[in-house]
C-alpha positions in Angstrom: 99.0 124.9 51.9 102.5 123.0 52.9 102.8 119.5 51.8 102.7 116.6 54.3 106.3 115.3 54.7 106.6 111.4 53.7 108.5 108.9 55.7 109.8 106.0 53.7 110.6 102.7 55.6 113.5 100.4 55.1 113.0 97.2 53.3 111.2 94.5 55.0 110.5 96.8 58.3 106.9 97.7 57.4 105.1 94.4 59.0 104.7 95.7 62.6 103.0 98.9 61.4 100.7 97.3 58.9 99.7 95.2 62.2 99.2 98.7 63.7 101.9 98.8 66.2 102.4 102.9 66.8 106.1 103.5 67.2 108.3 103.9 64.2 111.8 104.1 65.6 114.6 105.9 63.8 116.4 102.7 63.0 113.4 101.6 60.5 113.4 104.8 58.5 115.5 105.0 55.1 114.6 108.4 54.0 112.5 111.6 54.8 110.9 113.6 52.0 110.3 117.0 53.1 111.3 119.0 56.4 108.9 118.2 59.0 109.2 120.3 62.3 108.8 118.4 65.5 105.3 117.5 66.2 104.1 117.9 62.4 102.0 115.4 60.6 103.8 112.9 58.6 102.8 109.9 56.2 104.5 106.8 56.4 105.0 104.5 53.3 106.5 101.1 52.9 110.1 101.0 50.8 107.9 100.0 47.8 105.8 102.8 48.2 102.7 101.6 49.7 100.8 104.0 52.3 100.8 102.6 55.8 99.6 105.2 58.1 99.4 109.0 59.2 101.8 109.8 62.1 103.3 112.6 64.1 107.2 113.3 63.9 109.7 114.0 66.5 113.2 114.3 65.3 114.5 114.6 68.9 113.1 111.1 70.2 113.9 107.5 69.5 110.3 107.0 68.6 110.6 109.1 65.5 107.3 108.6 64.2 104.0 107.9 66.4 101.3 106.4 64.1 97.6 107.2 64.9 95.5 106.9 61.7 95.8 103.9 59.1 93.0 105.3 56.7 94.8 107.5 54.0 91.7 109.6 53.9 91.5 110.0 57.9 94.1 112.6 58.7 95.2 113.4 62.3 92.6 116.5 62.9 90.3 117.6 65.7 87.7 115.3 64.2 90.1 112.3 64.5 91.1 113.1 67.9 87.4 113.6 69.2 86.6 110.3 67.8 89.2 108.4 69.4 88.3 110.3 72.9 84.6 109.3 72.3 85.6 105.6 71.9 88.0 105.8 75.2 85.3 107.4 76.9 82.4 105.0 76.0 84.3 102.0 77.3 84.6 103.5 80.7 81.4 105.0 80.8 79.2 102.6 78.9 80.8 99.3 79.1 82.8 99.1 82.4 80.6 101.8 84.2 83.3 103.1 86.1 82.6 107.0 86.0 80.2 109.0 88.4 80.6 110.8 91.6 83.3 109.9 93.9 84.7 107.4 90.9 88.2 107.3 89.6 89.4 105.2 86.7 91.6 105.8 83.6 89.8 107.4 80.9 92.5 107.4 78.2 95.5 104.8 78.1 97.7 106.2 75.5 98.5 103.4 72.8 95.6 101.3 73.9 93.1 104.0 73.1 94.9 104.8 69.8 96.4 108.1 71.3 100.1 107.4 71.9 101.4 109.6 74.2 98.4 110.9 76.1 97.0 109.5 79.5 93.7 111.1 81.1 92.7 109.9 84.6 89.1 110.7 86.0 89.1 111.6 90.0 85.6 112.3 90.5 84.8 115.7 88.9 88.5 116.6 87.8 90.8 115.3 84.9 94.4 114.5 85.2 96.5 114.7 82.3 99.9 113.4 81.2 101.6 113.6 78.1 104.5 111.4 76.8 104.5 112.5 73.3 105.9 116.0 72.2 103.5 116.1 69.5 100.3 115.6 71.7 101.9 117.7 74.3 101.9 120.5 71.5 98.1 119.7 71.1 97.2 120.0 74.7 94.9 123.4 74.4 92.7 121.1 71.6 92.6 118.3 74.2 91.4 120.4 77.0 89.0 121.7 74.9 87.6 118.5 73.6 87.5 117.0 77.0 85.7 120.0 78.5 83.1 119.2 76.0 83.0 115.7 76.2 83.3 115.1 80.2 82.4 118.5 81.6 84.9 118.5 84.5 85.5 121.2 87.1 89.2 121.3 86.6 91.7 119.7 84.2 95.4 119.6 85.6 98.7 118.6 83.9 101.0 116.2 85.8 104.5 115.5 84.2 106.3 112.1 84.1 110.0 111.8 85.0 112.4 111.5 82.2 110.1 112.3 79.4 111.8 115.8 78.8 115.0 114.1 78.1 113.1 111.2 76.1 110.8 113.4 73.8 112.4 116.7 74.0 109.5 118.6 75.5 109.6 120.9 78.4 106.6 120.5 80.6 105.4 121.7 84.2 102.7 120.5 86.6 100.0 123.0 86.4 96.1 124.0 86.0 95.3 123.7 82.3 91.7 124.9 82.7 89.3 125.3 85.7 90.1 124.9 89.2 91.4 122.1 91.4 90.2 121.9 95.2 92.6 123.1 97.8 93.2 119.8 99.7 92.7 116.0 98.9 89.6 114.8 97.4 87.6 111.8 98.0 87.2 108.6 95.8 85.2 105.5 96.8 87.2 101.9 95.6 85.0 98.9 96.4 83.7 100.3 99.2 86.8 102.0 100.8 87.3 105.7 100.8 90.7 107.2 99.7 91.8 110.6 100.2 93.7 111.6 96.8 96.0 114.9 96.4 95.9 115.6 92.5 98.6 117.9 92.8 101.3 115.5 94.3 102.4 111.9 94.5 103.0 109.1 92.6 101.5 108.7 89.1 98.5 111.0 88.8 97.9 110.8 92.5 96.7 107.2 93.1 97.4 103.8 91.8 94.1 103.4 89.7 95.7 100.3 88.3 95.7 98.3 91.3 91.9 98.5 91.8 91.0 95.2 91.2 94.2 93.5 92.6 93.3 95.2 96.1 90.2 93.2 96.0 91.5 90.3 94.8 94.2 90.3 97.7 91.8 91.3 100.1 89.9 88.0 100.0 92.8 86.2 101.7 93.0 88.7 104.5 90.2 87.8 107.0 92.0 87.2 110.7 95.4 87.6 109.3 98.4 89.9 110.4 99.3 91.8 107.1 102.3 93.6 105.9 101.7 96.2 103.1 105.3 96.8 101.9 105.8 100.2 99.8 102.3 100.8 101.0 101.9 104.4 99.5 98.5 105.7 100.5 97.4 102.3 102.0 95.7 100.8 99.1 96.3 97.1 99.6 96.3 97.4 103.5 93.4 99.3 103.7 91.0 96.5 101.7 92.6 94.0 103.9 91.5 95.8 106.9 87.9 96.1 105.4 87.9 92.4 104.8 88.7 91.7 108.4 92.4 91.5 108.8 93.6 91.1 112.6 96.3 93.9 112.0 97.9 95.5 109.2 101.2 97.3 109.2 102.0 99.6 106.4 105.8 100.8 105.4 107.0 103.3 103.1 109.4 105.9 102.5 107.0 108.8 101.6 105.8 110.8 104.7 103.3 112.7 102.8 101.9 109.2 101.3 101.7 107.8 104.9 100.0 111.0 106.2 97.2 110.2 103.5 97.1 106.7 104.6 96.7 107.3 108.1 93.8 109.6 107.2 92.5 107.1 105.1 92.4 104.6 107.7 90.9 107.2 110.2 88.1 108.1 107.5 87.2 104.2 107.2 87.5 103.7 111.2 89.9 101.1 110.9 91.6 100.8 113.8 93.8 97.7 113.5 96.2 99.8 111.0 99.4 101.3 111.6 102.1 102.8 109.4 105.7 103.7 109.6 108.0 105.9 107.3 111.1 103.8 106.7 113.6 102.4 104.1 111.4 99.5 103.0 114.6 97.0 102.5 116.1 98.0 105.8 113.0 97.5 107.5 112.5 94.1 106.2 116.0 93.2 106.9 115.9 94.5 110.6 112.3 92.6 110.9 113.6 89.6 109.8 116.7 89.5 112.4 113.9 90.4 115.0 112.0 87.2 113.9 108.8 88.9 113.3 106.3 87.2 111.4 103.0 87.9 109.3 100.3 86.1 107.6 99.9 87.9 104.4 102.6 90.0 103.1 102.3 92.5 100.0 105.5 93.6 98.2 104.4 96.4 95.5 107.7 98.2 94.8 108.1 101.1 92.7 109.4 100.4 88.9 112.7 99.1 89.3 113.5 98.8 85.5 112.5 101.9 82.9 114.6 100.2 80.1 116.0 96.8 79.0 119.4 98.0 80.1 118.1 97.8 83.7 116.3 94.2 83.7 119.3 92.4 85.1 119.6 94.9 88.2 116.0 95.1 88.5 115.9 91.1 88.7 118.4 91.3 91.3 116.3 93.8 93.1 113.2 91.5 92.9 115.2 88.5 94.1 116.2 90.4 97.4 112.9 91.5 98.1 111.2 88.2 97.8 113.7 86.3 99.9 113.2 88.9 102.7 109.2 88.6 102.5 109.6 84.7 102.8 111.9 85.2 105.9 108.8 87.2 107.6 106.1 84.9 106.2 104.5 82.2 108.4 104.1 78.6 106.9 101.0 78.7 104.8 101.2 82.4 104.6 100.2 84.5 101.6 102.8 86.3 99.3 101.7 89.1 97.3 104.0 90.2 94.4 103.5 93.2 92.1 105.5 94.4 89.3 105.1 97.5 87.4 108.0 97.3 84.9 106.8 96.6 81.4 110.2 95.2 80.2 110.0 92.7 83.0 108.1 89.7 82.0 105.6 87.5 83.9 107.7 84.4 83.1 111.0 86.3 84.4 109.1 87.5 87.5 107.8 83.9 88.4 111.4 82.7 87.4 112.8 84.7 90.2 110.1 83.5 92.7 111.0 79.8 92.0 114.6 80.4 92.5 114.0 82.3 96.0 111.7 79.5 96.9 114.3 76.9 96.0 117.1 78.6 97.9 114.4 79.0 101.1 113.7 75.4 100.6 109.9 76.4 100.9 107.5 75.1 98.4 105.5 77.8 97.0 102.0 77.2 95.2 101.0 80.0 92.8 97.5 80.7 93.3 96.7 83.7 91.3 98.0 85.8 88.2 96.6 89.2 87.8 97.4 92.4 85.6 96.0 95.7 85.1 92.1 96.3 85.2 90.0 96.9 81.9 90.2 100.7 82.2 93.9 100.0 81.3 93.3 97.7 78.3 96.0 96.0 76.5 96.4 96.7 72.7 96.9 93.6 70.9 99.1 95.6 68.4 101.1 96.9 71.0 102.1 94.2 73.6 104.0 97.0 75.7 100.7 98.3 76.9 100.8 95.1 79.3 102.9 96.1 82.1 101.5 95.1 85.6 101.7 92.0 87.2 100.3 90.6 90.4 101.0 87.2 91.6 99.4 85.9 94.8 101.4 82.8 96.0 101.0 80.4 99.1 104.2 79.8 100.8 104.5 76.6 102.8 
């Protein structure tokens, strides 16, 4: 049996890993004793020789080792992976009670569930897997077998995330891993609103599960208001506002397939006050401002503007322009909803941009509510990077 390779850290670099942060970057490593292949298990030691954790190695990634087990006698084997899946499933099933017919939730949230590099979403009777780690992608057959036993789905489908091939050196393609998927969209129910979800296409794993509770938080401000849902995707915010009694909902997005599902979602819920338009959102907002169109509630939920710290300044400029356009279209006393899914953008940075735009527009802004991701996307206190979603609800006077 081959000896497990050992990773020795540089002096004074072990503290985050004793605190259970799971990412060991190449710059923290002093030496490697052994010749592990990409995806192999390794043991990580402090510079003084003390055992820290079991991890999985990837020489192609900036994250050279991902850590999983901090007990020396607990290697990363099938029993360990099953125990982590059991813990993750228990949270969603027994604590949050989010599983069941026509329900959808995140069953496994990567680092937050101790499985760095694996995301599992459940949509009714089907599972969608995403891998952001080469080592866990190599073990996908094990995960499929374990999930089949623990969840008993009708099908398991693999979705890939943009850029992971380059970051991790792993080649993956979307496709069926086990069982079968329905030919067309399936139906889920979120806080009383029915949504069609295409499991094979679209953003994320087919739907923005992380906005579930934010949809409801925003909807309570909607009764009687004219609502603009910008970057609406398949209608999440706007349809909840329609259900709450909005007088009118206008949804705009650049994806026609997403808008077609949004129109079907409006129809299946029998919402007659909803309309959708395919457009470049920034250009639409500019033209609407020139035409002096006004709304009482505006949701700005753009795609991720920054995927790394190098893009922060550009992203903040994009948010500044977006917020300014939103304020031009908002009636006095109207509600402005701002969402940001870029983890490298902090809540303080987002609020600072909002304050700058408010000053430039000479409009007082009252921040009413701050929200983040729902509890099936828990935040690991050992890995602050797992906190990524921001949702601000403000009143603009």
